[in-house]
Residue frames as qw, qx, qy, qz and C-alpha x, y, z in Angstrom:
[[0.650, 0.191, -0.613, -0.407, 93.23, 118.14, 102.63],
 [0.884, -0.292, 0.188, -0.312, 91.98, 114.97, 104.07],
 [0.304, 0.485, -0.820, -0.006, 94.42, 112.03, 104.65],
 [0.942, -0.232, -0.184, -0.159, 94.15, 108.38, 105.53],
 [0.077, -0.687, 0.684, -0.232, 96.70, 107.35, 108.17],
 [0.967, -0.095, -0.219, -0.088, 97.80, 103.78, 108.63],
 [0.126, -0.695, 0.681, -0.193, 100.33, 102.15, 110.93],
 [0.538, 0.190, -0.819, -0.052, 101.76, 98.74, 110.89],
 [0.017, -0.073, 0.821, -0.566, 100.92, 98.35, 114.60],
 [0.529, 0.264, 0.495, -0.637, 97.19, 98.45, 113.80],
 [0.473, 0.203, 0.827, 0.224, 97.10, 96.34, 110.56],
 [0.142, 0.458, 0.609, 0.631, 94.36, 97.45, 108.10],
 [0.100, -0.788, -0.521, 0.313, 92.84, 99.98, 110.43],
 [0.318, 0.479, 0.219, 0.788, 92.62, 103.43, 108.85],
 [0.212, -0.638, -0.430, 0.602, 92.59, 106.65, 110.85],
 [0.263, 0.853, 0.341, 0.295, 91.20, 109.92, 109.54],
 [0.458, -0.504, -0.039, 0.731, 93.36, 113.01, 109.47],
 [0.361, 0.916, 0.169, 0.042, 94.11, 116.31, 107.72],
 [0.649, 0.329, -0.058, 0.684, 97.20, 117.83, 106.23],
 [0.340, -0.863, -0.186, 0.323, 98.59, 120.47, 108.58],
 [0.030, -0.854, 0.363, 0.371, 101.84, 121.39, 106.69],
 [0.874, 0.403, 0.101, 0.250, 103.78, 120.43, 103.48],
 [0.538, -0.473, 0.239, 0.656, 107.59, 121.23, 103.36],
 [0.417, 0.857, -0.012, -0.303, 108.46, 123.78, 100.78],
 [0.214, 0.676, -0.675, -0.202, 111.41, 121.76, 99.58],
 [0.936, 0.092, -0.309, -0.141, 112.24, 118.21, 98.50],
 [0.605, -0.685, 0.399, -0.073, 114.12, 116.37, 101.12],
 [0.503, -0.348, 0.754, 0.239, 115.51, 113.54, 99.16],
 [0.658, 0.528, -0.270, -0.465, 115.72, 112.39, 95.47],
 [0.405, -0.264, 0.861, 0.158, 116.21, 108.77, 94.51],
 [0.310, 0.284, 0.811, 0.408, 115.58, 107.65, 90.95],
 [0.095, -0.466, -0.442, -0.760, 112.27, 109.23, 89.96],
 [0.467, -0.667, -0.579, 0.035, 110.93, 109.47, 93.52],
 [0.102, 0.520, -0.225, 0.818, 110.89, 112.61, 95.57],
 [0.475, -0.436, -0.689, 0.330, 110.54, 112.79, 99.28],
 [0.092, -0.557, 0.020, -0.825, 108.72, 115.71, 100.98],
 [0.098, -0.146, -0.781, 0.599, 107.93, 116.06, 104.62],
 [0.385, -0.436, -0.425, -0.693, 104.22, 116.21, 105.27],
 [0.010, -0.031, 0.759, -0.650, 102.68, 116.81, 108.66],
 [0.466, -0.372, -0.589, -0.545, 99.23, 115.45, 109.33],
 [0.245, -0.208, 0.593, -0.738, 96.98, 115.66, 112.36],
 [0.076, -0.296, -0.952, 0.029, 94.44, 113.03, 113.53],
 [0.273, -0.348, -0.179, -0.879, 90.90, 114.47, 113.35],
 [0.724, -0.467, -0.386, -0.330, 89.33, 112.16, 115.90],
 [0.156, -0.652, 0.576, -0.468, 90.44, 112.77, 119.52],
 [0.870, -0.285, 0.284, -0.285, 89.07, 109.29, 120.59],
 [0.881, 0.364, -0.237, 0.187, 91.91, 107.74, 118.48],
 [0.118, 0.804, -0.455, 0.366, 94.51, 109.35, 120.73],
 [0.698, -0.488, 0.460, -0.253, 94.53, 106.73, 123.50],
 [0.970, 0.183, 0.155, 0.041, 95.54, 104.08, 120.96],
 [0.579, 0.723, -0.216, 0.310, 98.75, 105.90, 119.98],
 [0.739, -0.552, 0.058, 0.382, 102.20, 105.50, 121.51],
 [0.035, 0.905, -0.321, -0.277, 105.21, 107.62, 120.95],
 [0.325, -0.416, 0.793, 0.303, 107.65, 106.17, 118.34],
 [0.670, 0.417, 0.613, -0.041, 104.97, 104.67, 116.10],
 [0.073, -0.243, 0.502, 0.827, 105.69, 105.25, 112.34],
 [0.489, 0.549, 0.567, -0.372, 102.86, 105.99, 110.06],
 [0.231, 0.118, 0.611, 0.748, 102.08, 106.26, 106.35],
 [0.291, 0.570, 0.354, -0.682, 99.64, 108.84, 105.06],
 [0.326, 0.369, 0.683, 0.540, 97.72, 108.91, 101.90],
 [0.120, 0.354, 0.098, -0.922, 96.66, 112.50, 100.88],
 [0.396, 0.530, 0.750, 0.019, 93.22, 112.44, 99.34],
 [0.061, -0.209, 0.284, 0.934, 93.40, 114.81, 96.32],
 [0.530, 0.068, -0.269, -0.802, 90.08, 113.81, 94.83],
 [0.336, 0.063, 0.919, -0.195, 87.30, 111.15, 95.32],
 [0.483, 0.059, -0.438, -0.755, 84.65, 109.93, 93.09],
 [0.477, -0.030, 0.769, -0.425, 81.92, 107.84, 94.67],
 [0.741, 0.381, 0.458, -0.309, 79.86, 105.18, 92.95],
 [0.470, 0.650, -0.489, -0.343, 82.32, 104.33, 90.13],
 [0.993, 0.066, -0.094, 0.027, 83.52, 100.95, 88.85],
 [0.066, -0.793, 0.598, -0.095, 86.82, 100.01, 90.34],
 [0.947, 0.049, -0.307, 0.075, 89.17, 96.99, 90.39],
 [0.700, -0.628, 0.128, 0.315, 92.04, 96.14, 92.60],
 [0.177, 0.892, -0.345, -0.233, 95.09, 97.97, 91.38],
 [0.399, -0.394, 0.809, 0.173, 97.12, 94.75, 91.42],
 [0.675, 0.386, 0.628, 0.005, 94.83, 93.48, 88.63],
 [0.401, 0.893, 0.017, -0.202, 95.87, 96.26, 86.25],
 [0.784, -0.084, 0.350, 0.506, 98.67, 95.46, 83.85],
 [0.416, 0.125, 0.348, 0.831, 100.68, 98.23, 82.09],
 [0.062, 0.260, 0.215, -0.939, 98.25, 100.91, 83.25],
 [0.527, 0.258, -0.143, -0.797, 95.50, 99.95, 80.75],
 [0.595, 0.117, -0.734, -0.306, 95.03, 96.26, 80.62],
 [0.553, -0.241, 0.648, -0.465, 93.13, 93.68, 82.76],
 [0.244, 0.091, -0.926, -0.272, 92.30, 90.10, 82.37],
 [0.636, -0.082, 0.254, -0.724, 88.71, 88.84, 82.79],
 [0.273, 0.022, 0.961, 0.026, 87.19, 85.43, 82.92],
 [0.527, 0.144, -0.306, -0.780, 84.69, 84.69, 80.16],
 [0.557, -0.089, 0.734, -0.379, 82.44, 82.06, 81.54],
 [0.788, 0.464, 0.097, -0.394, 80.68, 81.25, 78.22],
 [0.684, 0.570, -0.454, 0.037, 84.02, 80.20, 76.60],
 [0.893, -0.413, 0.008, 0.179, 85.86, 79.04, 79.80],
 [0.677, 0.308, -0.037, 0.667, 88.80, 81.28, 78.84],
 [0.301, -0.673, -0.142, 0.661, 90.56, 84.40, 79.97],
 [0.408, 0.768, 0.311, 0.383, 90.16, 87.43, 77.80],
 [0.429, -0.169, -0.063, 0.885, 92.61, 90.39, 77.71],
 [0.084, 0.853, 0.495, 0.140, 90.81, 93.83, 77.91],
 [0.307, 0.260, -0.058, 0.914, 91.95, 97.32, 77.38],
 [0.218, -0.785, -0.532, 0.230, 90.51, 99.83, 79.92],
 [0.152, 0.675, -0.054, 0.720, 90.50, 103.48, 80.42],
 [0.541, -0.390, -0.595, 0.449, 91.62, 103.98, 83.97],
 [0.154, -0.888, -0.118, -0.418, 90.64, 106.99, 86.18],
 [0.295, -0.773, 0.417, -0.376, 91.73, 107.80, 89.64],
 [0.869, 0.028, -0.477, 0.125, 94.11, 105.16, 91.26],
 [0.342, -0.751, 0.476, -0.303, 95.78, 104.41, 94.55],
 [0.002, -0.401, 0.914, -0.065, 97.67, 101.45, 95.95],
 [0.441, 0.123, 0.830, -0.320, 94.40, 99.53, 96.61],
 [0.520, 0.551, 0.647, -0.083, 91.96, 100.41, 93.72],
 [0.142, -0.154, 0.471, 0.857, 91.81, 101.78, 90.18],
 [0.489, 0.520, 0.303, -0.631, 88.82, 103.47, 88.75],
 [0.358, 0.146, 0.773, 0.503, 87.68, 101.92, 85.39],
 [0.293, 0.461, 0.082, -0.833, 86.04, 104.47, 83.21],
 [0.733, 0.436, -0.228, -0.470, 85.71, 102.36, 80.03],
 [0.405, 0.428, -0.799, -0.120, 86.27, 98.75, 79.03],
 [0.132, -0.066, -0.940, 0.308, 84.60, 96.80, 81.83],
 [0.526, -0.490, -0.372, -0.588, 81.15, 96.09, 83.18],
 [0.442, -0.550, 0.472, -0.529, 80.26, 95.74, 86.81],
 [0.937, -0.156, 0.208, -0.233, 79.69, 92.01, 86.46],
 [0.658, 0.575, -0.475, 0.101, 83.15, 91.24, 84.93],
 [0.868, -0.476, 0.041, 0.131, 85.18, 88.72, 86.85],
 [0.298, 0.857, -0.396, 0.140, 88.73, 90.24, 86.93],
 [0.901, -0.003, -0.310, 0.303, 91.76, 88.25, 87.36],
 [0.312, -0.933, 0.170, -0.055, 93.75, 89.63, 90.34],
 [0.675, -0.458, 0.486, 0.312, 96.84, 87.24, 90.41],
 [0.614, 0.770, -0.050, -0.165, 98.25, 88.45, 87.13],
 [0.006, -0.733, 0.675, 0.079, 101.65, 86.96, 87.71],
 [0.864, -0.006, 0.488, -0.121, 100.56, 83.55, 86.89],
 [0.314, -0.416, 0.641, 0.564, 103.00, 82.04, 84.32],
 [0.239, 0.226, 0.818, 0.471, 100.42, 80.99, 81.68],
 [0.203, 0.737, 0.438, -0.473, 98.05, 83.96, 81.96],
 [0.087, -0.182, 0.502, 0.841, 97.37, 85.19, 78.42],
 [0.584, 0.276, -0.020, -0.763, 94.46, 85.98, 76.15],
 [0.738, 0.223, -0.496, -0.400, 92.62, 82.78, 75.33],
 [0.097, 0.278, -0.892, 0.343, 94.04, 80.71, 78.20],
 [0.597, -0.393, -0.645, -0.269, 91.58, 78.06, 79.50],
 [0.029, -0.243, 0.578, -0.778, 90.35, 78.84, 82.98],
 [0.503, -0.523, -0.640, -0.252, 87.74, 77.98, 85.52],
 [0.290, -0.626, 0.273, -0.671, 86.53, 79.66, 88.70],
 [0.553, -0.132, -0.781, 0.259, 87.22, 77.73, 91.91],
 [0.427, -0.752, -0.137, -0.483, 84.91, 78.80, 94.73],
 [0.214, 0.321, -0.699, 0.602, 86.67, 79.34, 98.08],
 [0.593, -0.560, -0.566, -0.122, 84.94, 77.76, 100.98],
 [0.245, -0.818, 0.195, -0.483, 84.84, 79.71, 104.32]]
């Protein structure tokens, strides 16, 4: 199976790889999380000169992909099925139920409940964020 490999030493750079081996037992159990050893190999040999012994890495195993789908940042999804969008005609925030599809730490697929032109609120931890709250878009300057 394909994997995405990331390392703190390289910031947002993503290396391509493949699963070589998955342990046949659970190594550690804490709360509802399970830890299993997974061995992955880099697929591009030209990445090797960049690596040093002792680097720690995170891998994301790609179980399935869906190209050309509507997606939102995962941090914008509340309680697995809700997003807040800006309604420009009213100047307010609207709460919307969505049907989510595939999801990872970065993005969540939206199967129903949004259109591609929706302006989704990403910072959902704002204290007064609620359905009907007055809002305006502030354009960021480069």
